[in-house]
BAVO-267509 format. One line per field, with one value per residue (C-alpha): residue number from 1; residue in three letters; chain; x, y, z. Coordinates in nm, 4 decimals. Layout:
<pts>
nr: NUM, ... .
rest: ala, ... .
kette: A, ... .
u: X, ... .
v: Y, ... .
w: Z, ... .
</pts>
This chain:
<pts>
nr: 1, 2, 3, 4, 5, 6, 7, 8, 9, 10, 11, 12, 13, 14, 15, 16, 17, 18, 19, 20, 21, 22, 23, 24, 25, 26, 27, 28, 29, 30, 31, 32, 33, 34, 35, 36, 37, 38, 39, 40, 41, 42, 43, 44, 45, 46, 47, 48, 49, 50, 51, 52, 53, 54, 55, 56, 57, 58, 59, 60, 61, 62, 63, 64, 65, 66, 67, 68, 69, 70, 71, 72, 73, 74, 75, 76, 77, 78, 79, 80, 81, 82, 83, 84, 85, 86, 87, 88, 89, 90, 91, 92, 93, 94, 95, 96, 97, 98, 99, 100, 101, 102, 103, 104, 105, 106, 107, 108, 109, 110, 111, 112, 113, 114, 115, 116, 117, 118, 119, 120, 121 .
rest: unk, unk, unk, unk, unk, unk, unk, unk, unk, unk, unk, unk, unk, unk, unk, unk, unk, unk, unk, unk, unk, unk, unk, unk, unk, unk, unk, unk, unk, unk, unk, unk, unk, unk, unk, unk, unk, unk, unk, unk, unk, unk, unk, unk, unk, unk, unk, unk, unk, unk, unk, unk, unk, unk, unk, unk, unk, unk, unk, unk, unk, unk, unk, unk, unk, unk, unk, unk, unk, unk, unk, unk, unk, unk, unk, unk, unk, unk, unk, unk, unk, unk, unk, unk, unk, unk, unk, unk, unk, unk, unk, unk, unk, unk, unk, unk, unk, unk, unk, unk, unk, unk, unk, unk, unk, unk, unk, unk, unk, unk, unk, unk, unk, unk, unk, unk, unk, unk, unk, unk, unk .
kette: A, A, A, A, A, A, A, A, A, A, A, A, A, A, A, A, A, A, A, A, A, A, A, A, A, A, A, A, A, A, A, A, A, A, A, A, A, A, A, A, A, A, A, A, A, A, A, A, A, A, A, A, A, A, A, A, A, A, A, A, A, A, A, A, A, A, A, A, A, A, A, A, A, A, A, A, A, A, A, A, A, A, A, A, A, A, A, A, A, A, A, A, A, A, A, A, A, A, A, A, A, A, A, A, A, A, A, A, A, A, A, A, A, A, A, A, A, A, A, A, A .
u: -0.4854, -0.2354, 0.1113, 0.4082, 0.5727, 0.8838, 0.6771, 0.4342, 0.7031, 0.8520, 0.5169, 0.4509, 0.7818, 0.7057, 0.3694, 0.5423, 0.7737, 0.4679, 0.3201, 0.6474, 0.6216, 0.2663, 0.3667, 0.6805, 0.4819, 0.1839, 0.3543, 0.6618, 0.9380, 0.8718, 1.1555, 0.9837, 0.6477, 0.8034, 0.8990, 0.5483, 0.3097, 0.1420, -0.1962, -0.1556, -0.4857, -0.3340, -0.0756, -0.3434, -0.5558, -0.2632, -0.1801, -0.5387, -0.5272, -0.2004, -0.3422, -0.6549, -0.4640, -0.2111, -0.4784, -0.6625, -0.3448, -0.2617, -0.6165, -0.6197, -0.2903, -0.3835, -0.7144, -0.5554, -0.2825, -0.5282, -0.2595, -0.2744, 0.1010, 0.0774, -0.2011, -0.0083, 0.3182, 0.1475, -0.0955, 0.1934, 0.3685, 0.0542, 0.0246, 0.3942, 0.4014, 0.0675, 0.1812, 0.5118, 0.3414, 0.0646, 0.3209, 0.5284, 0.2176, 0.1622, 0.5150, 0.5309, 0.8584, 0.9003, 0.9172, 1.0229, 0.7684, 0.4349, 0.1287, -0.2380, -0.2893, -0.4436, -0.7602, -0.5514, -0.3323, -0.6362, -0.8041, -0.4887, -0.4009, -0.3729, -0.6392, -1.0150, -1.1738, -1.2433, -1.6182, -1.7240, -1.4005, -1.4271, -1.1123, -0.9833, -1.2072 .
v: -2.5107, -2.2256, -2.2852, -2.3285, -1.9930, -2.0562, -2.1594, -1.8730, -1.6053, -1.7746, -1.7920, -1.4273, -1.3166, -1.5238, -1.3522, -1.0134, -1.1161, -1.2046, -0.8610, -0.7043, -0.9075, -0.7874, -0.4224, -0.4776, -0.6199, -0.3828, -0.0482, 0.1406, 0.1912, 0.4592, 0.6695, 0.6874, 0.7662, 1.0660, 1.2360, 1.2106, 1.5032, 1.4925, 1.3201, 1.0996, 0.9115, 0.6110, 0.5655, 0.5962, 0.3360, 0.0947, 0.1389, 0.0588, -0.2578, -0.3662, -0.2929, -0.5036, -0.7895, -0.7942, -0.7722, -1.0639, -1.2681, -1.1947, -1.2761, -1.6049, -1.7268, -1.6126, -1.7989, -2.1126, -2.1134, -2.0018, -1.7831, -1.4185, -1.3657, -1.4217, -1.1631, -0.9104, -0.9389, -0.9507, -0.6702, -0.4545, -0.5081, -0.4045, -0.0872, -0.0046, -0.0479, 0.1260, 0.4252, 0.4504, 0.4544, 0.6929, 0.9328, 0.9152, 1.0010, 1.3114, 1.4509, 1.7561, 1.7151, 2.0921, 2.1590, 1.8125, 1.7705, 1.6006, 1.8166, 1.7707, 1.8065, 2.1386, 2.1549, 2.2810, 1.9684, 1.7408, 1.9195, 1.9198, 1.5555, 1.3689, 1.1381, 1.1321, 1.1619, 0.8351, 0.7664, 0.8126, 0.9939, 1.2820, 1.4845, 1.4408, 1.1388 .
w: 1.7250, 1.6734, 1.5377, 1.7739, 1.8564, 1.6442, 1.3438, 1.4001, 1.3704, 1.0645, 0.8887, 0.9819, 0.8321, 0.5222, 0.4868, 0.5243, 0.2390, 0.0290, 0.1051, -0.0119, -0.3323, -0.3977, -0.3530, -0.5598, -0.8521, -0.8468, -0.7767, -0.8895, -0.6334, -0.3714, -0.5092, -0.8488, -0.6911, -0.5122, -0.8390, -0.9870, -0.9417, -0.6012, -0.5895, -0.8986, -0.9401, -1.1133, -0.8409, -0.5714, -0.7499, -0.7846, -0.4149, -0.3222, -0.5337, -0.3703, -0.0237, -0.0754, -0.2399, 0.0444, 0.3134, 0.1532, 0.1403, 0.5054, 0.6138, 0.4220, 0.5663, 0.9190, 0.9002, 0.7575, 1.0233, 1.2917, 1.4485, 1.5553, 1.5239, 1.1492, 1.1264, 1.3363, 1.1427, 0.8012, 0.8874, 1.0073, 0.6749, 0.4845, 0.6939, 0.6502, 0.2722, 0.2269, 0.4311, 0.2430, -0.0968, 0.0097, 0.1535, -0.1641, -0.3670, -0.1539, -0.1972, -0.4209, -0.6142, -0.6538, -0.2799, -0.1659, 0.1131, 0.1459, 0.1001, 0.0297, -0.3466, -0.4354, -0.6417, -0.9330, -0.9205, -0.9076, -1.1976, -1.4110, -1.3584, -1.6876, -1.8171, -1.7976, -1.4534, -1.2776, -1.2420, -0.8831, -0.7889, -0.5466, -0.4805, -0.1268, -0.0654 .
</pts>
């Protein structure tokens, strides 16, 4: 049986707050991500981890509460935070706009290449 409407919205907002907490703990602020070189692999990997952890949390609470409103509000929060961090990782600080990382940027990124990584994939 689904939750009552008033409880459903409250639980959904609570789940959105939990999603915010996951992104807050696993990623730097968006403003700091914007000043990094575009296409940073470590930032992309951390965003992916935060996305999957948040999606798992939203799914678990939605299944326990058996309510679609919780899934909609929590899923919207995951999409919003994921988009914000992905966009920030695509911003080239020299020109101040988002762009697809060039092959030169991908090849010159610091650190050893990630096994199984394909640029642009």
